[in-house]
C-alpha positions as CSV (number, residue, x, y, z in Angstrom):
1,M,71.5,83.7,120.2
2,L,74.0,84.8,117.5
3,A,72.9,88.5,118.1
4,L,73.7,88.1,121.8
5,I,77.2,86.7,121.0
6,F,77.9,89.6,118.7
7,I,76.7,92.2,121.2
8,L,78.7,90.7,124.1
9,F,81.8,90.5,121.9
10,V,81.5,94.2,120.7
11,V,80.9,95.4,124.3
12,A,84.0,93.4,125.5
13,I,86.2,94.8,122.8
14,F,85.2,98.4,123.2
15,S,85.5,98.2,127.0
16,G,89.2,97.7,126.6
17,T,89.2,94.0,127.5
18,P,92.3,92.2,126.1
19,I,91.2,90.3,123.0
20,V,91.9,86.8,124.3
21,F,89.8,87.4,127.4
22,A,87.0,89.0,125.3
23,I,86.9,85.9,123.1
24,G,87.1,83.6,126.1
25,T,84.4,85.3,128.1
26,V,82.0,85.4,125.2
27,S,82.7,81.8,124.3
28,A,82.2,80.6,127.9
29,A,78.9,82.5,128.2
30,F,77.7,81.0,125.0
31,L,78.6,77.5,126.1
32,Y,76.8,78.0,129.3
33,L,73.6,79.2,127.5
34,M,73.9,76.1,125.2
35,D,74.3,73.9,128.3
36,V,77.6,72.6,126.9
37,P,80.3,71.4,129.4
38,M,83.0,74.0,130.1
39,N,85.8,71.5,129.4
40,T,84.8,71.9,125.8
41,I,86.9,75.1,125.8
42,A,90.1,73.3,126.6
43,I,89.3,70.5,124.2
44,R,88.6,72.9,121.3
45,M,91.6,75.0,122.2
46,M,94.0,72.1,121.9
47,A,92.3,70.8,118.8
48,G,92.7,74.3,117.2
49,L,96.4,74.3,118.1
50,D,97.0,70.8,116.9
51,S,98.1,72.0,113.4
52,F,101.5,71.4,111.7
53,P,101.4,74.7,109.8
54,L,101.0,76.6,113.1
55,M,104.4,75.3,114.1
56,A,105.8,77.7,111.6
57,I,104.8,80.6,113.8
58,P,107.5,80.2,116.6
59,F,110.2,79.6,113.9
60,F,109.2,82.7,112.0
61,V,109.2,84.8,115.2
62,L,112.6,83.4,116.2
63,A,114.0,84.0,112.7
64,G,112.8,87.6,112.9
65,Q,114.5,88.0,116.3
66,L,117.8,86.6,115.1
67,M,117.8,88.8,112.0
68,D,116.8,91.9,114.0
69,R,119.7,91.5,116.4
70,G,122.2,90.1,113.9
71,G,123.1,93.3,112.0
72,I,120.7,92.9,109.2
73,A,118.9,96.2,109.6
74,R,122.1,98.3,109.3
75,R,123.2,96.5,106.1
76,I,119.8,96.9,104.5
77,I,120.0,100.7,105.2
78,D,123.5,100.7,103.6
79,W,122.1,98.9,100.6
80,T,119.1,101.2,100.1
81,S,121.4,104.2,100.6
82,A,123.5,102.9,97.7
83,V,120.5,102.3,95.5
84,V,118.5,105.5,96.1
85,G,120.9,107.7,98.1
86,W,121.5,110.0,95.2
87,V,117.8,110.8,94.6
88,T,116.1,113.9,96.1
89,G,114.6,112.9,99.5
90,S,116.8,109.8,99.5
91,L,116.3,109.1,103.2
92,L,112.5,109.1,102.7
93,L,112.9,106.6,99.8
94,M,115.3,104.6,101.9
95,T,112.8,104.6,104.8
96,V,110.0,103.0,102.6
97,L,112.3,100.6,100.7
98,A,114.3,99.4,103.7
99,G,111.0,99.1,105.6
100,A,109.7,96.8,102.9
101,G,112.9,94.8,102.7
102,F,113.3,94.3,106.4
103,A,109.6,93.6,106.9
104,A,110.0,90.8,104.3
105,I,112.8,89.3,106.3
106,T,111.1,89.5,109.7
107,G,107.6,88.9,108.5
108,S,106.4,91.5,111.0
109,G,105.5,95.1,110.3
110,S,106.0,96.4,113.9
111,A,109.4,94.7,114.3
112,S,110.6,96.2,111.0
113,T,109.3,99.7,112.0
114,A,111.0,99.5,115.4
115,A,114.3,98.3,114.1
116,L,114.5,100.9,111.3
117,S,113.2,103.8,113.3
118,S,116.0,103.7,115.8
119,I,118.6,103.7,112.9
120,I,117.0,106.2,110.5
121,L,115.5,108.9,112.8
122,P,118.8,110.3,114.2
123,E,120.0,110.9,110.6
124,I,116.6,112.4,109.7
125,R,117.0,115.0,112.5
126,K,120.6,115.7,111.5
127,R,119.6,116.5,107.9
128,G,116.6,118.6,108.9
129,Y,113.9,116.4,107.4
130,D,110.3,116.6,108.8
131,V,110.3,114.1,111.6
132,D,106.5,113.7,111.6
133,F,106.4,112.8,107.9
134,T,109.3,110.4,108.3
135,A,107.5,108.6,111.1
136,V,104.5,108.1,108.8
137,M,106.8,106.8,106.0
138,L,108.5,104.3,108.5
139,A,105.0,103.0,109.4
140,A,104.0,102.9,105.7
141,G,107.0,100.8,104.9
142,G,106.5,98.5,107.9
143,L,102.9,97.6,107.1
144,L,104.2,95.9,103.9
145,G,105.6,93.1,106.2
146,P,102.3,91.1,106.3
147,I,102.0,91.4,102.5
148,I,105.5,90.7,101.1
149,P,106.5,87.0,101.9
150,P,107.3,85.4,104.2
151,S,104.2,86.6,106.0
152,L,103.2,85.4,109.5
153,F,99.6,86.5,108.9
154,M,99.4,84.5,105.7
155,V,100.4,81.4,107.6
156,V,97.7,82.0,110.2
157,L,95.1,82.6,107.5
158,A,96.0,79.4,105.7
159,T,95.7,77.5,108.9
160,C,92.3,78.8,110.0
161,S,90.6,79.0,106.6
162,P,87.8,76.4,106.1
163,I,88.5,76.6,102.4
164,T,91.8,75.0,101.5
165,V,94.4,77.6,100.4
166,S,98.2,76.9,100.4
167,V,100.8,79.0,102.0
168,K,102.8,78.9,98.8
169,D,100.0,80.4,96.8
170,L,99.4,83.1,99.4
171,F,103.1,84.0,99.5
172,M,103.2,84.3,95.7
173,G,100.0,86.3,95.6
174,G,101.4,88.9,98.0
175,V,104.6,89.6,96.0
176,I,103.3,91.9,93.2
177,P,100.8,93.8,95.4
178,G,103.6,94.4,98.0
179,I,106.1,95.6,95.4
180,L,103.5,97.9,93.7
181,M,102.4,99.4,97.1
182,C,106.1,100.0,97.9
183,I,106.7,101.8,94.6
184,A,103.6,103.9,95.0
185,M,104.7,105.1,98.4
186,M,108.2,105.8,97.2
187,I,106.8,108.0,94.4
188,Y,104.7,109.9,96.9
189,A,107.7,110.4,99.2
190,Y,109.8,111.6,96.3
191,R,107.0,114.1,95.3
192,F,106.9,115.4,98.9
193,A,110.7,115.9,99.0
194,K,110.7,117.7,95.7
195,T,108.2,120.3,97.0
196,H,109.5,120.8,100.6
197,G,112.8,122.6,100.4
198,S,116.5,122.2,100.0
199,A,117.0,119.9,103.0
200,Y,115.8,117.0,100.8
201,R,118.2,117.6,97.9
202,E,121.2,115.3,97.6
203,D,124.6,116.0,96.1
204,K,125.8,112.4,96.4
205,P,126.4,110.8,92.9
206,F,125.2,107.4,91.9
207,S,127.9,104.7,92.2
208,W,127.7,101.2,90.8
209,K,130.7,100.3,93.0
210,D,128.7,101.3,96.2
211,V,125.6,99.3,94.9
212,I,127.7,96.2,94.3
213,K,129.6,96.4,97.6
214,S,126.4,97.0,99.7
215,T,124.6,94.3,97.8
216,I,127.3,91.8,98.6
217,N,127.3,92.9,102.3
218,A,123.5,92.6,102.5
219,L,123.2,89.4,100.5
220,P,123.5,87.0,103.5
221,G,120.5,88.8,105.1
222,F,118.4,88.6,102.0
223,L,119.0,84.8,101.9
224,M,116.2,84.3,104.4
225,P,113.3,85.3,102.3
226,V,114.9,83.7,99.3
227,I,115.2,80.3,101.1
228,V,111.8,80.5,102.7
229,V,109.8,81.5,99.5
230,G,112.0,79.5,97.2
231,G,111.8,76.4,99.3
232,I,108.0,76.6,99.5
233,V,107.5,77.5,95.8
234,T,109.7,74.6,94.6
235,G,108.1,72.2,97.0
236,A,111.4,71.5,98.8
237,F,110.0,72.6,102.1
238,T,106.7,73.0,103.8
239,A,106.0,76.4,105.4
240,T,107.1,75.0,108.8
241,E,110.3,73.5,107.4
242,S,111.2,76.7,105.6
243,A,110.7,78.7,108.8
244,A,113.1,76.3,110.5
245,M,115.6,76.8,107.7
246,A,115.2,80.5,108.2
247,V,116.2,80.2,111.8
248,F,119.3,78.2,110.8
249,V,120.2,80.9,108.3
250,G,119.7,83.6,110.9
251,L,122.0,81.9,113.3
252,V,124.7,81.4,110.7
253,V,124.5,84.9,109.4
254,G,124.4,86.6,112.8
255,L,127.0,84.4,114.5
256,F,129.6,83.6,111.8
257,I,129.1,86.0,108.9
258,Y,128.2,89.4,110.4
259,R,129.4,88.3,113.9
260,E,127.1,90.8,115.6
261,L,125.2,88.1,117.3
262,K,126.8,86.5,120.4
263,W,126.1,83.2,122.0
264,S,125.2,85.0,125.2
265,D,122.3,86.8,123.3
266,I,120.6,83.5,122.4
267,P,118.9,82.9,125.8
268,K,117.3,86.4,125.8
269,I,116.2,85.9,122.1
270,L,114.6,82.5,123.0
271,V,112.8,84.0,126.0
272,D,111.5,86.9,123.8
273,T,110.4,84.5,121.1
274,G,108.6,82.3,123.7
275,A,106.7,85.4,125.0
276,I,105.7,86.6,121.6
277,T,104.7,83.0,120.4
278,A,102.7,82.4,123.6
279,G,100.7,85.5,123.0
280,I,99.9,84.5,119.5
281,M,99.1,80.9,120.3
282,V,96.7,81.6,123.2
283,I,94.8,83.9,120.9
284,C,94.8,81.2,118.2
285,G,93.5,78.6,120.6
286,M,90.8,80.7,122.1
287,A,89.7,82.0,118.6
288,S,89.4,78.4,117.5
289,V,86.8,77.9,120.2
290,F,84.9,81.0,119.0
291,S,85.1,79.9,115.4
292,W,83.8,76.5,116.3
293,L,80.8,78.1,118.1
294,I,80.1,80.3,115.1
295,S,80.3,77.3,112.7
296,I,78.0,75.0,114.6
297,N,75.4,77.8,114.7
298,N,75.6,78.1,110.9
299,L,76.7,81.8,110.9
300,P,78.6,81.6,107.6
301,E,75.5,80.2,105.9
302,L,73.2,82.8,107.5
303,V,75.5,85.7,106.6
304,G,76.0,84.2,103.1
305,N,72.2,84.0,102.5
306,F,71.8,87.6,103.8
307,M,74.5,88.9,101.5
308,T,73.2,87.1,98.4
309,N,69.7,88.3,99.1
310,F,71.1,91.8,99.6
311,S,73.1,91.7,96.4
312,S,74.2,89.0,94.0
313,S,76.9,91.2,92.6
314,K,80.5,90.2,93.3
315,I,81.5,93.9,92.9
316,V,79.2,95.0,95.7
317,F,80.2,92.1,98.0
318,L,83.9,92.9,97.6
319,L,83.3,96.6,98.3
320,V,81.3,95.8,101.4
321,V,84.0,93.4,102.6
322,N,86.8,95.9,102.0
323,I,84.9,98.6,104.0
324,F,84.2,96.2,106.8
325,L,87.7,94.9,107.0
326,L,89.3,98.4,106.9
327,I,87.1,99.3,109.9
328,V,87.9,96.1,111.7
329,G,91.6,96.6,111.1
330,C,91.4,100.0,112.9
331,F,90.2,98.4,116.1
332,M,91.4,94.8,116.2
333,E,94.8,93.0,116.2
334,T,95.4,91.3,112.9
335,V,95.8,87.7,114.1
336,S,92.6,87.9,116.1
337,A,90.7,89.4,113.2
338,L,91.9,86.6,110.9
339,L,91.0,83.8,113.3
340,I,87.5,85.2,114.0
341,L,86.5,86.5,110.5
342,I,88.1,84.1,108.0
343,P,85.9,81.1,109.0
344,V,82.9,83.3,108.3
345,I,83.7,85.3,105.2
346,M,85.9,82.9,103.3
347,P,83.1,80.3,102.6
348,I,80.8,83.1,101.5
349,A,83.3,84.6,99.1
350,V,84.2,81.3,97.5
351,N,81.0,79.4,97.6
352,S,78.4,82.2,97.2
353,Y,80.3,84.6,94.9
354,G,82.8,82.3,93.2
355,I,85.8,84.4,94.2
356,D,89.2,82.8,94.0
357,P,90.3,81.9,97.5
358,V,93.9,83.0,97.0
359,H,92.8,86.4,95.6
360,F,90.3,86.9,98.5
361,A,92.8,85.8,101.1
362,V,95.4,88.3,99.9
363,I,92.8,91.1,99.8
364,V,91.9,90.3,103.4
365,V,95.6,90.5,104.5
366,I,96.1,93.8,102.7
367,N,93.0,95.2,104.4
368,L,94.1,94.2,107.8
369,A,97.7,95.3,107.2
370,I,96.4,98.8,106.4
371,G,94.8,98.6,109.9
372,T,98.3,98.5,111.4
373,F,98.8,102.0,109.9
374,T,95.6,103.6,111.1
375,P,94.5,104.7,114.6
376,P,93.2,103.8,117.1
377,Y,95.0,100.4,116.7
378,G,97.8,101.3,114.2
379,I,100.6,99.5,115.9
380,C,103.2,100.4,113.2
381,L,102.3,104.1,113.4
382,Y,102.4,104.0,117.2
383,V,105.8,102.4,117.2
384,A,107.3,104.9,114.7
385,A,105.8,107.9,116.5
386,A,106.9,106.7,119.9
387,I,110.6,106.2,118.8
388,A,110.5,109.6,117.1
389,G,109.2,111.2,120.3
390,R,106.1,112.4,118.6
391,T,102.4,112.0,119.4
392,I,99.9,110.4,117.1
393,K,98.1,113.8,116.8
394,Q,101.3,115.4,115.6
395,V,102.0,112.8,112.9
396,M,98.4,112.4,111.7
397,K,98.5,115.5,109.5
398,Y,100.6,113.4,107.1
399,L,98.6,110.2,107.4
400,W,95.7,110.7,105.1
401,V,97.5,110.8,101.7
402,P,99.4,107.5,102.3
403,I,96.1,105.9,103.5
404,A,94.4,107.0,100.3
405,I,97.3,105.6,98.2
406,Y,97.1,102.2,99.9
407,V,93.3,102.1,99.8
408,G,93.4,103.0,96.1
409,A,95.9,100.2,95.5
410,L,93.7,97.8,97.5
411,L,90.7,98.6,95.2
412,V,92.9,98.0,92.1
413,F,94.0,94.6,93.5
414,T,90.4,93.8,94.5
415,Y,88.9,94.4,91.0
416,V,91.9,93.3,88.9
417,P,92.5,89.8,90.5
418,Q,95.1,89.0,87.8
419,I,97.6,91.2,89.6
420,V,97.3,88.9,92.7
421,L,97.0,85.6,90.8
422,F,99.6,86.1,88.2
423,L,102.5,84.5,90.2
424,P,100.4,81.8,91.9
425,N,99.1,80.6,88.5
426,M,102.6,80.8,86.9
427,V,104.3,78.6,89.5
428,K,101.5,75.9,89.4
């Protein structure tokens, strides 16, 4: 029966069926074969959505929309220009650094990539930079959004995990890996600029005055991640309450400080937020049905027994999981992958192999985040390439080294768990 479910699901995915319909069709077929009433789908969907932490999702989406349209992106660009604008290949460094910074504010890699691409690419063309390489760097910076807190994907993971793991610990666990991945990509961008001609050289001197001025201008925008992460870490807010506070900050900053957000923009922002949230929630609800079917058929135990019989080595298990998740991330949207896979693999990792749940959860998020950078799914890469007016085939020639860098970093975080667990352990 489980083999039939898997085959049906794979066929549905590769036939191009939208993920929510693929999950729903397979779940309905399985219920029919088990002679279970079809109203179970509605019951399990509502039970899956009856979760207080899930209420954070619409607030995080709304906060990201407010920040995106409230003038934050331009001020982050100004700040990164002041910090690294004097370095060779400064626009490339700005692309990665600003991508990480804005992704941390929106919590979404694709939103960050879209916002920054429209600002940076015109200047890239003006200076004669390689547009294809810049598009790859934009996507490389954007994928850090799910890793650097606040992360929408970490909220989803904490909600669907059968092993208790707090959003606070996940947020803290993502900080150091996200920063190190950002630094590694900036070093690569700098090396590329140094070896690719005079167009990348800068004559602008470093100025503390510009850094201080741009920091003051960008400070209101950076309040959001500070309030969200700080509130959760100190215990002042839950994840949902901190997301609501982020919405309040976004409104105040956009309407009264930067004054680039108008009251007339609010209805459109709310409609867009509703559309994005509805898409996420219907997937969450349907995936909860699928996860329930998997659990009542003891799939986690069956897979766990198979893996422990195959190898009792934690090193081998983590390597297999990394390879599997990197492949899954190439083909499946991240929220769907989390909702389907976490109920299966999290109990195996924790109960069968004794892996720390926070460490394992962060590794899962990093794996799937890399998937937003790699075709055929690669949403961040597609967004950057589309705004740049380039095809995926044209930008792919620069894709492999950044992927190798990120996968190398992933392996380091996988086998040196102290990097991930240092901050979560420190704040306990």
